[in-house]
C-alpha positions as CSV (number, residue, x, y, z in Angstrom):
1,M,0.0,0.0,0.0
2,G,2.9,2.3,0.7
3,A,4.1,2.1,-2.9
4,I,0.8,3.2,-4.2
5,W,0.7,6.2,-1.9
6,G,4.3,7.0,-2.7
7,Y,3.7,7.0,-6.5
8,R,0.5,8.9,-6.2
9,G,2.3,11.5,-4.2
10,L,5.1,11.6,-6.8
11,V,2.5,12.2,-9.6
12,R,0.7,14.9,-7.6
13,E,3.9,16.7,-6.8
14,I,5.1,16.7,-10.5
15,L,1.7,18.0,-11.6
16,R,1.7,20.7,-9.0
17,A,5.2,21.8,-10.0
18,L,4.1,21.9,-13.7
19,M,1.0,23.9,-12.9
20,M,3.1,26.6,-11.1
21,D,4.8,27.5,-14.4
22,R,2.5,29.6,-16.6
23,A,3.9,28.0,-19.8
24,E,3.1,24.5,-18.6
25,K,-0.5,25.2,-17.4
26,K,-1.9,24.1,-20.8
27,A,0.3,21.0,-21.1
28,K,-1.5,17.7,-21.8
29,V,-0.8,14.9,-19.4
30,C,-1.0,11.2,-20.1
31,A,0.0,8.3,-17.8
32,T,2.0,5.5,-19.5
33,G,3.6,2.3,-18.3
34,G,2.6,-1.0,-17.0
35,Y,1.6,0.3,-13.5
36,A,-0.1,3.6,-14.6
37,S,-3.6,2.3,-14.1
38,W,-2.6,0.7,-10.8
39,V,-1.1,4.0,-9.4
40,L,-4.0,6.2,-10.6
41,R,-6.8,3.9,-9.5
42,G,-8.7,5.6,-6.6
43,S,-6.4,8.7,-6.7
44,G,-9.1,11.1,-7.9
45,L,-6.6,12.3,-10.6
46,R,-8.3,12.6,-14.0
47,I,-5.4,11.6,-16.2
48,P,-5.9,9.4,-19.3
49,V,-3.8,6.3,-19.5
50,D,-2.3,5.1,-22.8
51,S,-0.4,1.9,-22.3
52,D,0.8,1.8,-25.9
53,L,2.2,5.4,-26.1
54,T,5.8,4.1,-26.1
55,L,5.0,1.7,-28.9
56,Y,3.4,4.5,-31.0
57,G,6.5,6.6,-30.5
58,L,8.9,3.8,-31.5
59,G,6.7,3.2,-34.6
60,K,6.9,6.9,-35.5
61,I,10.7,6.9,-35.1
62,F,10.9,3.8,-37.4
63,E,8.7,5.5,-40.0
64,L,10.8,8.7,-39.9
65,N,14.0,6.8,-40.2
66,H,12.7,4.4,-42.8
67,D,11.6,7.2,-45.1
68,K,15.1,8.7,-45.2
69,R,16.5,5.6,-47.0
């Protein structure tokens, strides 16, 4: 249970720090990773979870590099 609270606190603190900067107030936030849903469950934070975001990024990098050949 301590790990869940610790990670939730970490996420809340990062979001708080981002929101203090005027330039970052309009930033879009998305949780990724295998434990994102686990950490956010019951937290009250309204953050979308995209478990495939890294794969999308890797696919885009491949496409950009493949087109250069």
